[in-house]
N, C-alpha and C positions, 0 to 999 in steps of 0.2 A: 504492500500500499504506499503510495508517494502524496503527499500534497502539492499541489502547483502552487508556486510563488508566482513573480512577476518577472515577464518576459518569457524566454524559454527555459529556464531554471526549475528543477522539482527538487523536493527535499523530502528524505525518507521519514516513515510515518512515526519512527523510532530510534532514537542514538542514547548514545554511552555517553552521560554526565559527569566528564572526569573531577568536579570538583572533590577535596580530599583524599584522592591519589596523587603521588608524586614518585618522584624516581624509579628505582627500578621497578617497583611493585605494580605503579603506574603503565609503565610502558611496556608491563608482562601482560595487562589485563589490555591495555589497549593492542596489544598487538592479536590477543585470543580472541575480543571483541569482531575483529578484522576478519580472523579465518572462521569464525562462528557465522558469519552473514552480515554485520554491522556494517553499515555506510555510511554512518553520520557519527562522527564525533564532536563534542560538544567543550572547549577549555576556555581559557580566559590570560591576560596577562597575570590576573590576581591570584588564581589558582598556585602559580608557581610550578605548574607542569610541563608548557607549550616546549621544553626539550625533550622532556621523555615522549609524549604526543610524538612527536617529529622523528625522532629514535625508531621508533614504534612503526610507522610509516614508511620509513626507507625501510626498514624488516621485513612489511610485509609484501608478499606477494600480489596482493590487490592492486591494483596500478590506481595513481594519485587522480585520475580522471575520475574513477567510480566511488571516491571518498566524498561528502559531503563536510567540510572541515569548516565549525566556526569559531570563531575569537572574538575577545570583548577588550577592548580598552577603557581609560577614564572611570576606573574603580576610584570611589574617595580614598582609599587608604592606601592607596598605590602611591608614588611619589607621583608628583605633579607632570604635565603630559603635555607641554604645550607647541611639541613638533609632534603631531600627531604622523607624518610623514615618515619620521624616523623611528616614533614605535611602532608603526607597522612594518618597516624594516625590520626591526627587531625580533619581531612575533617571526614573520616571515623565515628569518634565518635560524631560530630555534626549532620552526615547524619543518623546515628543508622541502621549503615549497616556494612556488613564483606568487602564489594566490591562496587567497581563503576565499571559500563559497560564502561565505556570512559573515560582517564585520559589525559588531554592535558597538552600543554605548553603553556600559555595563549600568551605570545606576544615574538618574538624573541627579545635579548638583548644580543649586543655584549659583556656586561660584562657576561653574563653567559654562558659557554662554551658548545657549543650546544652537542658534544661529550659527555660531561660530565650528563648534563640535562637526554639526552633519554638513556646512561648507566645506570643510576639509574630506569629510567621507565619500559626498561625491568627488571629490577629485580624485582621490583613492580608486574610487570606482572607477572613473573615466581612464584611471589609468592601469586598469586591469588587475591593481594588487587587491582587490574586493570583488567578487561579481556582485553582490549585492549587500545592501547597509539597512542597518535597523537598530533597535533600541531596545533596551531590556530593564524590566523593575520599573514600566512607566505607566500611570493611573491613565484612566479616557482622555481626562481634559489635557494631560502632557502627549497623548499620543495625539489629540487634535491639534496642539500648538506645533509639533515634529512634524508633520503631515502638514500645515499651510508653510511649513518651508521646505520639504522636501514632500512632495507629494505620491513617490513610490516606492516609499518606505516596504520592504517586503518582510518584516516579523517582528513582534514585541516576546520577550522571554519574561514570562510572569509566573508566579506561584499561581499553579491550578490544581486542585484535584476536589473529588468527592463532596468534601467538606467548606470547599469556598468555591461561588457559583462563577463569579468574572462574567455575569451575564451584559451588564452595560460595555466592559469592555470587548467582549466577543462580538456583541452586536455592531461597532462601530467598526472591529477589526474587519468583521467579513464585509461589510458593505463597501469599505476602502479596497479590500483585497489583501490584506494580512495575515500571515500564518501566528498561531497561539503555540509559542512554545515552553511547552507546559516543566517547569521544574518545580522540585520535592514533591512529585504528582503524590508518592505514596506516605504525605506529609510526616517522613522521618519515621516511618514504624508506626504511629499510632493510627492509622488507619488500619492495622493487621488483625485488629481484634473486635472490627465491627461487626453485628450481626446480621446487617442485611447484608454485606458482602461476603460473610461466612455463608450463610444461604443460598446466596448465587452460585458462589463458590463451589460449596459442596454437590449442588445439582449439578452444576456442569464438568466435575472433577476437574476443576481448576485450581489455583491457589488464588489466595485473597488479592496478593498483588497483581497477579493476571488479569483480573478482572477489571481492581480499579486504573489498571493502564488502558485496558481495551475500552473502558468508559471513554479514556479522551482518544484516542487515536481515530475512534469510531466517529465521533463529530467533525464536523466541518470546520475543514482548515486549522486542527488540532493535531500536534506533534506531541511527545513524549519523550525524554529526556533522564529517566531515571539514574541515579549512580547505583553503583554494583561494589562488592567486596569481592567477589569471587567468579569462576567460570561458569557454575551450577547456576549462579543468578543471570550471568551474560542469556543464557541458553532459554532459560525459564523467562524471560521478559520479553526475548524474539517470538515466541509462538506468540502471540498476541495477535501478531499481524495474520494469525493462520484461524482464526477464530472468530463470532460475532456475536453479539448480544441481542437480547430481542426488544423492541419498542419500550414492552412492560418493564423489562430489566433496567434500561437504560434511563428511563424514569421512575422507576426506585432509587435507585443511585444518584439522580438528579437533586433529589428529594432530601438527601442527607445533609445537603450544604448548610452549614450553622455558622459563618464569617470566621472560622477558624483560618489563623493565618501564623504560620510559624515563624519569615523568615521579616519582622522587622525592626531591621538597626535604627539609631538614632537619624542615621543619614539617610532614611528612607523618605519618600515623598508622603503628602495626604492623599490616603488609598481613597480607591471607591469604597462605598459602605456595602454596595449589593455582593 
């Protein structure tokens, strides 16, 4: 299952979110992910693992052109990045590639003018160093603002799972052709004991994680990038592309929304309430 983006590019429906994996362990997991069939690897300068991801891709037999690679710049907790061309060149060297498929602003930051940042991203896209560009952790109001600056943004990576509906954001993004990339799709494990999900999982002979991930990727213009700790989790997560939930099951899972947000740092924006 793939999700349409802007232009001629498509994004795989599920990827490997590498946050929390570093060094040789990260390299081994990324290499294993590619061997298992993953074609989407998500990283960031902030994660400190671009080099490990690059080594894994270089070792893999999967052609670079078959892998969707996302990275991110402008995290508030990284050193200031006034020269984004220089910063992306550094990421490309670490990743051992000439381009990334998607370049995201990692977090909105009042101290970093959005018009400047997106303008620089557009230049990098024109140079072919980023095939598509977008944002991350942007609520509805900021997505509207970003789209006034660049009308063809590709994606917004945000927290999304059955406990957080994101309906206003989804409606805007679908109307403008953006893909929602769901980080923290398993609520960092808090969702694994949910009785509704456990019931559906039991009837389907699936894991709760598979049910929750399938709920995301089955939705229009949504992809999921769960994190993993081992190869077995990689395999189990990838299987969600081969199953389908019924309308009733999708509705029952959607009804679990309760406004739970687990990624809410001090530097975060004013979130949507729904």
